[in-house]
C-alpha positions in Angstrom: -16.9 11.4 -30.4 -19.5 8.7 -31.1 -22.5 10.6 -29.8 -25.0 8.4 -31.6 -27.5 11.2 -32.5 -28.1 12.2 -28.9 -29.7 15.5 -29.9 -27.2 17.6 -28.0 -27.3 21.4 -28.0 -24.3 23.1 -29.6 -23.0 23.9 -26.1 -23.5 20.3 -24.9 -21.7 19.0 -28.0 -18.7 21.3 -27.4 -18.6 20.1 -23.8 -18.9 16.5 -24.9 -16.0 16.9 -27.2 -13.9 18.3 -24.4 -15.0 15.5 -22.1 -13.4 12.8 -24.3 -10.1 13.3 -22.6 -11.1 14.8 -19.3 -13.1 12.5 -17.0 -13.5 14.9 -14.0 -15.1 17.4 -16.5 -17.2 14.7 -18.1 -18.4 13.4 -14.7 -19.4 16.9 -13.5 -21.3 17.8 -16.7 -22.7 14.4 -17.9 -23.1 12.1 -14.9 -25.5 12.1 -12.0 -25.0 10.3 -8.7 -27.3 9.6 -5.8 -26.0 11.0 -2.5 -26.5 9.2 0.7 -29.7 11.2 1.0 -31.7 13.1 -1.6 -32.2 13.2 -5.4 -29.5 12.6 -8.0 -26.9 15.4 -8.2 -23.9 16.2 -10.4 -20.9 13.9 -10.0 -18.1 16.2 -8.6 -15.1 14.0 -7.7 -14.0 14.1 -4.1 -10.4 14.1 -2.9 -10.1 10.3 -2.8 -11.6 10.0 -6.3 -9.4 12.6 -7.8 -6.4 10.9 -6.3 -7.3 7.5 -7.6 -8.2 9.0 -11.1 -4.8 10.7 -11.2 -2.9 7.5 -10.3 -4.8 5.5 -12.9 -4.3 8.2 -15.6 -0.6 8.4 -14.8 -0.2 4.6 -15.2 -2.2 4.7 -18.5 0.1 7.4 -19.9 3.2 5.6 -18.8 2.3 2.0 -19.8 -0.6 2.4 -22.2 -2.9 0.4 -19.9 -4.2 0.3 -16.3 -3.5 -2.5 -13.8 -4.3 -1.4 -10.3 -5.3 -2.6 -6.8 -7.1 -0.1 -4.6 -7.2 -0.5 -0.8 -9.6 1.9 1.0 -12.1 2.3 3.8 -15.8 2.0 3.6 -17.9 4.2 1.4 -15.2 6.4 0.0 -16.7 6.5 -3.5 -14.2 4.1 -5.2 -16.9 2.1 -7.0 -18.7 5.3 -8.0 -15.5 6.5 -9.7 -14.7 3.3 -11.5 -18.3 2.7 -12.8 -18.3 6.3 -14.1 -14.9 5.9 -15.6 -15.9 2.7 -17.4 -19.2 4.2 -18.6 -17.1 7.1 -20.0 -14.8 4.7 -21.8 -17.4 2.4 -23.4 -19.7 5.2 -24.5 -16.9 7.1 -26.1 -15.2 4.3 -28.1 -16.3 1.5 -30.4 -16.0 -2.2 -29.7 -15.4 -1.6 -25.9 -16.9 -3.8 -23.2 -16.8 -3.4 -19.4 -17.5 -6.1 -16.9 -17.9 -5.6 -13.1 -17.7 -8.5 -10.7 -18.9 -8.0 -7.2 -18.8 -10.1 -4.0 -22.6 -10.5 -3.5 -25.8 -10.1 -5.3 -27.0 -7.0 -3.5 -23.7 -5.2 -4.4 -24.2 -6.3 -8.1 -27.7 -4.8 -8.1 -26.5 -1.6 -6.5 -23.6 -1.1 -9.0 -25.8 -1.8 -12.0 -28.3 0.6 -10.7 -25.6 3.2 -10.5 -24.6 2.6 -14.1 -28.3 2.9 -15.2 -28.5 6.2 -13.4 -25.5 7.4 -15.3 -27.0 6.3 -18.6 -30.5 7.6 -18.0 -29.3 11.0 -16.9 -26.5 11.5 -19.5 -27.4 13.9 -22.3 -24.6 12.3 -24.5 -25.8 8.7 -23.8 -25.8 6.4 -26.9 -28.8 4.5 -28.0 -29.5 1.3 -26.0 -29.9 -2.2 -27.3 -30.2 -4.9 -24.7 -31.1 -3.6 -21.2 -31.8 -6.0 -18.3 -30.7 -6.5 -14.8 -27.2 -7.5 -15.8 -26.4 -5.7 -19.1 -26.5 -2.5 -21.1 -25.5 -2.7 -24.7 -24.9 0.0 -27.3 -25.3 -1.7 -30.7 -24.2 1.2 -32.9 -21.0 1.4 -31.0 -20.6 -2.4 -30.6 -20.0 -1.6 -26.9 -21.6 -2.7 -23.6 -21.6 -2.9 -19.9 -22.2 -6.1 -17.9 -22.2 -7.1 -14.2 -21.9 -10.4 -12.4 -21.6 -11.9 -8.9 -18.6 -13.9 -7.7 -19.7 -17.4 -6.6 -20.0 -19.6 -9.6 -16.4 -20.5 -10.5 -16.9 -19.9 -14.3 -18.3 -16.4 -14.1 -16.3 -13.8 -16.0 -14.6 -16.3 -18.2 -16.7 -15.9 -21.4 -16.1 -13.2 -23.9 -13.5 -10.5 -24.3 -13.7 -7.3 -22.2 -11.5 -4.2 -22.3 -12.4 -2.8 -18.9 -12.7 -5.0 -15.7 -13.7 -3.9 -12.2 -13.3 -6.3 -9.4 -15.4 -5.0 -6.5 -14.6 -6.0 -2.8 -12.2 -8.6 -4.1 -11.1 -9.6 -0.6 -14.6 -11.0 0.0 -14.8 -13.1 -3.3 -15.3 -16.8 -3.0 -13.0 -18.7 -5.4 -11.0 -15.4 -5.9 -8.0 -17.1 -7.5 -10.3 -18.8 -10.1 -12.1 -15.6 -10.9 -8.9 -13.6 -11.2 -7.5 -16.2 -13.6 -10.7 -15.9 -15.7 -10.3 -12.1 -15.8 -6.8 -12.3 -17.0 -8.0 -14.5 -19.9 -10.9 -12.2 -20.8 -8.9 -9.0 -20.8 -6.3 -8.8 -23.6 -2.9 -7.6 -22.6 -3.1 -4.6 -25.0 -2.9 -0.8 -24.8 -6.1 0.9 -23.6 -7.3 -2.0 -21.4 -7.9 -1.6 -17.7 -8.1 -4.1 -14.8 -9.0 -2.5 -11.4 -9.4 -4.6 -8.3 -10.6 -2.7 -5.2 -11.6 -3.7 -1.7 -11.7 -3.0 2.0 -9.5 -5.4 4.0 -10.8 -8.8 5.0 -8.0 -10.3 7.1 -4.6 -11.8 6.0 -3.5 -14.4 3.5 -6.5 -14.1 1.0 -6.0 -13.4 -2.7 -6.5 -9.6 -2.4 -4.0 -9.4 0.5 -1.4 -11.4 -1.3 -1.7 -9.4 -4.5 -1.6 -6.1 -2.5 1.7 -7.1 -0.9 3.1 -7.9 -4.4 1.9 -4.6 -5.8 3.1 -2.6 -2.8 6.5 -4.2 -3.2 6.6 -3.4 -6.9 6.3 -7.0 -8.0 4.4 -7.4 -11.2 2.5 -4.9 -13.3 -0.2 -3.9 -10.8 0.2 -0.6 -8.9 -1.0 -0.3 -5.2 -3.2 2.7 -4.5 -4.2 3.4 -0.9 -6.9 5.8 0.3 -7.0 6.8 4.0 -10.4 7.3 5.7 -9.7 10.9 6.8 -9.9 12.2 3.3 -13.7 12.0 3.5 -15.2 15.3 4.4 -18.3 13.6 5.9 -16.2 11.6 8.4 -16.3 14.5 10.8 -18.7 15.6 13.5 -18.7 18.5 15.9 -19.2 18.0 19.6 -18.8 20.9 22.1 -16.3 20.2 24.8 -14.7 17.2 23.1 -11.3 16.4 24.7 -9.0 13.9 23.1 -7.1 11.4 25.2 -3.3 11.3 24.9 -3.5 8.4 22.5 -6.1 10.2 20.4 -3.9 13.3 20.4 -0.9 11.3 19.2 -3.0 9.7 16.5 -4.3 13.2 15.4 -0.8 14.6 15.3 0.4 11.7 13.2 -2.3 12.1 10.5 -3.0 15.8 10.8 -6.6 15.3 12.0 -9.0 17.9 13.4 -11.0 17.6 16.6 -14.1 17.0 14.6 -12.5 14.1 12.8 -11.4 12.6 16.1 -14.9 13.0 17.5 -16.3 11.0 14.5 -13.5 8.4 14.9 -14.3 7.9 18.6 -18.0 7.5 17.9 -17.3 5.0 15.1 -15.0 2.9 17.3 -17.8 2.8 19.9 -20.2 1.7 17.2 -17.9 -1.0 15.9 -16.9 -2.2 19.4 -13.1 -2.0 19.0 -10.4 0.2 17.8 -8.8 -2.8 16.0 -11.9 -3.2 13.9 -12.0 0.5 13.1 -8.4 0.3 11.8 -9.4 -2.5 9.5 -12.6 -0.9 8.2 -11.3 2.7 8.2 -7.5 2.4 7.9 -5.3 5.5 8.0 -2.5 3.5 6.2 -2.2 0.2 4.5 -0.5 -1.6 7.3 -3.4 -0.8 9.6 -5.9 -2.5 7.2 -4.1 -5.8 7.4 -3.0 -5.8 11.0 -3.5 -8.9 13.1 -4.3 -6.9 16.2 -3.1 -3.6 17.6 -1.6 -5.4 20.6 0.5 -7.8 18.6 2.2 -5.2 16.3 5.7 -4.5 17.5 6.1 -1.0 15.9 3.0 1.2 15.7 2.1 2.8 12.4 1.9 6.3 13.9 5.6 6.2 14.9 6.6 5.3 11.4 4.4 7.9 9.8 5.7 10.6 12.1 9.2 9.8 11.0 8.2 9.7 7.4 7.0 13.3 7.7 10.1 14.5 9.4 13.1 16.2 7.7 16.4 15.7 9.6 19.9 16.6 8.4 22.2 13.6 7.9 25.5 13.7 9.6 27.9 11.3 11.3 29.3 8.0 10.1 27.4 6.3 7.2 26.0 2.8 8.1 24.6 0.5 5.5 22.2 -2.3 6.1 22.0 -5.1 3.5 19.4 -7.9 3.6 20.0 -10.2 0.7 17.0 -12.2 -0.6 16.6 -15.7 0.7 13.9 -17.1 -1.5 12.1 -16.4 -4.8 9.6 -13.8 -3.6 11.9 -12.1 -1.2 13.6 -8.8 -2.0 17.2 -7.8 -1.6 17.0 -4.5 0.4 19.6 -1.9 1.1 19.3 1.2 3.3 21.6 3.9 4.6 21.5 5.5 8.0 23.4 8.5 9.5 22.6 9.4 13.1 18.8 10.2 13.1 18.2 9.9 9.3 17.5 6.6 7.4 17.6 7.1 3.7 18.6 5.8 0.3 16.3 2.7 0.4 16.7 0.3 -2.5 14.9 -3.0 -3.1 15.6 -5.6 -5.9 14.0 -8.8 -7.0 15.8 -11.9 -8.1 19.5 -10.8 -7.5 22.0 -13.5 -7.1 25.1 -13.5 -4.9 27.4 -11.8 -7.4 24.9 -9.1 -8.3 24.3 -8.3 -4.6 28.1 -8.2 -4.1 28.4 -5.8 -7.0 25.8 -3.5 -5.5 27.6 -3.4 -2.2 31.0 -2.8 -3.8 29.6 0.1 -5.7 28.3 1.6 -2.5 31.6 1.2 -0.7 33.5 2.8 -3.5 31.2 5.7 -4.1 29.9 6.5 -0.6 32.7 5.5 1.7 30.6 4.0 4.6 31.9 3.5 8.1 30.3 0.0 8.2 28.2 -2.3 6.1 26.2 -4.9 8.0 25.0 -7.9 5.9 22.5 -10.5 7.0 24.3 -13.8 6.5 21.2 -15.9 6.2 20.5 -17.3 2.7 22.6 -15.5 0.1 24.2 -13.2 2.7 27.0 -15.6 3.7 28.1 -15.9 0.1 28.0 -12.1 -0.3 30.2 -11.6 2.8 32.6 -14.3 1.7 33.0 -12.7 -1.7 33.4 -9.2 -0.2 36.2 -10.6 2.0 37.9 -12.1 -1.1 37.8 -8.7 -2.7 39.5 -7.1 0.3 36.4 -5.3 1.7 36.2 -7.3 4.9 38.8 -5.3 7.0 36.6 -3.4 9.4 34.1 -2.3 6.6 31.9 -5.3 6.1 30.4 -7.4 9.0 28.1 -10.4 8.6 25.2 -10.5 11.1 23.2 -13.7 12.0 19.8 -12.9 13.4 19.9 -16.0 15.5 23.2 -15.2 17.2 23.6 -14.1 20.8 22.6 -10.5 21.5 24.8 -8.0 23.3 22.1 -7.6 25.9 21.0 -11.1 26.7 18.9 -10.0 29.6 16.5 -7.9 27.4 16.6 -9.6 24.0 16.1 -13.3 23.0 18.5 -13.0 20.0 20.3 -10.6 17.8 17.3 -10.0 15.4 15.1 -9.0 18.4 17.9 -6.8 19.6 18.3 -5.0 16.3 14.6 -4.3 15.9 14.3 -3.4 19.6 17.0 -0.8 19.3 15.5 0.5 16.1 12.2 1.0 17.9 13.9 3.0 20.6 15.5 5.0 17.8 12.1 5.8 16.4 11.1 7.1 19.9 13.9 9.6 20.0 12.5 12.9 21.3 14.5 14.9 18.8 12.8 13.2 16.0 14.1 10.9 13.3 13.7 10.7 9.5 12.9 7.6 7.5 12.1 7.0 3.8 8.6 8.2 2.9 7.6 4.8 1.3 4.5 2.7 1.9 6.5 -0.5 1.5 8.9 0.6 4.2 6.1 1.4 6.6 4.4 -2.0 5.8 7.6 -3.8 6.6 8.3 -2.0 9.8 4.8 -2.6 11.1 4.6 -6.2 9.8 6.3 -8.3 12.6 4.5 -9.3 15.8 6.3 -9.9 19.1 6.1 -12.0 22.3 8.2 -12.5 25.4 9.9 -15.7 26.6 9.8 -17.1 30.1 12.7 -14.8 31.0 10.7 -11.8 29.8 13.1 -11.3 26.9 11.8 -9.8 23.7 11.2 -12.2 20.8 10.4 -11.0 17.3 8.2 -13.0 15.0 10.2 -15.2 12.5 9.9 -14.5 8.8 8.7 -18.0 8.3 5.8 -17.5 10.8 4.9 -14.2 9.1 4.6 -16.0 5.8 2.4 -18.6 7.3 -0.1 -15.9 8.3 0.1 -14.3 4.8 2.6 -11.5 5.5 5.5 -11.0 3.2 9.1 -11.0 4.5 9.9 -7.6 5.9 13.1 -7.2 3.9 13.2 -3.4 4.0 12.6 -3.5 7.7 15.3 -6.1 8.3 17.8 -4.0 6.3 17.0 -1.0 8.5 17.3 -3.0 11.6 20.7 -4.2 10.5 22.0 -0.6 10.9 21.6 -1.1 14.7 23.5 -4.5 14.7 26.6 -3.2 16.6 27.9 0.2 17.7 29.8 2.1 15.1 32.6 4.6 16.0 32.1 8.2 15.0 34.5 10.3 12.9 38.2 10.1 13.8 37.4 7.0 15.8 35.8 9.1 18.5 33.7 6.5 20.3 30.7 7.9 22.1 28.9 6.5 25.2 25.3 5.4 24.8 22.7 3.6 26.9 22.0 0.2 25.5 19.2 -1.7 27.2 20.0 -0.1 30.5 23.8 -0.5 30.5 26.5 1.8 29.2 28.3 0.4 26.1 31.1 1.6 24.0 30.0 2.9 20.6 27.1 4.9 19.1 23.8 3.6 18.1 22.9 7.0 16.7 26.0 6.9 14.5 
């Protein structure tokens, strides 16, 4: 360990040697932080920080480097963790440089102050060369730490850095230009780290677009989300507090205590709206980027409740297949049996023959009762090819989202009908079970809705979602396809079910 003659005691030296590969240990014994009130104290990682650190280390072990986007609520210690992590890196290796880019000058000052506090209180700190309002250098290590403020388009382009932290990226001006500069300054080599973190700031900006890509598994960045209720301090006791029915449902979905609900209610009052609370203090990633609570067709709590459920799968197997339409869309496939949706798969850049091959494999190995395929884009070619292969006889059925619904009094078109029946399925009192995946939740909670002049439900088009910066809900559309038409049960025993207020032949529950 390059301790640079720091005059450590024998005990401190032994701890420093251990700390080389153990950041939580290093932080607790060598770093000091300033709490929201009081003098500097030992840096003991909280739940959110431990989770983020674990995700970063896992990626580093698997790929040799770190590429991450972190979405979180306000004041959850993300920057504290990253600055400490980078100080740990640059002071324990030679030729390493860290650069932090923030959204405003005040944030730049605060983060550099944090780094100086680490340095001034660290018994293993290396000797300092240059030290000013923007830079710390360690000449004997040929390492250093620098900060900057987003604004000037060229900032961050000069020099080579091994560790980059983008702070509050959703608020950067010229974000695309800065990000391009970062990519040029950080070599694509083992040991390097690029971490972008931010609270949400609306839809369609650079951070939101990159988050959607990472969440969908596109590219090398991993998506890390931190919910607000992991913070111990976001809790306050009030004698006689009684939650409303909506608050009780919210608490049940996220496992919250009454004291956490009390804090939440007070914060909503302070902010002026529940919608703003969800953006500033999200409980899941889809809340952070919502347009408004009223516009969202499927509420996040319904999906989360289903994610936590465990339901036995029985009954006929129904497959939903949503082939990709365009370059950034995914081909998504999901299974459903009665009250359990499972076996979610998503693929990028699959052509007609590849998607056909995936469906044929499922038919041969899993013997589904029905496969519903969206015939928009590649889907028509997939269905045609499956028919040529002899799989179209009662097993495969193409579905056009714009076609006439079975219940034309309630739904504007077939796509609205499929999603509408899926939402009713999520409301089943016996409980349903869906894949425990953030991408799936984001897709189910992505579309907005309206009603036409005949009060029929209309679901937002994919094209309109993209215009406001939301990716195509491919996994949600695959799930909705499993509700396209009634499917007979085993031995052709057809059940009766209530469909939009009228009795129909078949079984939406499988």
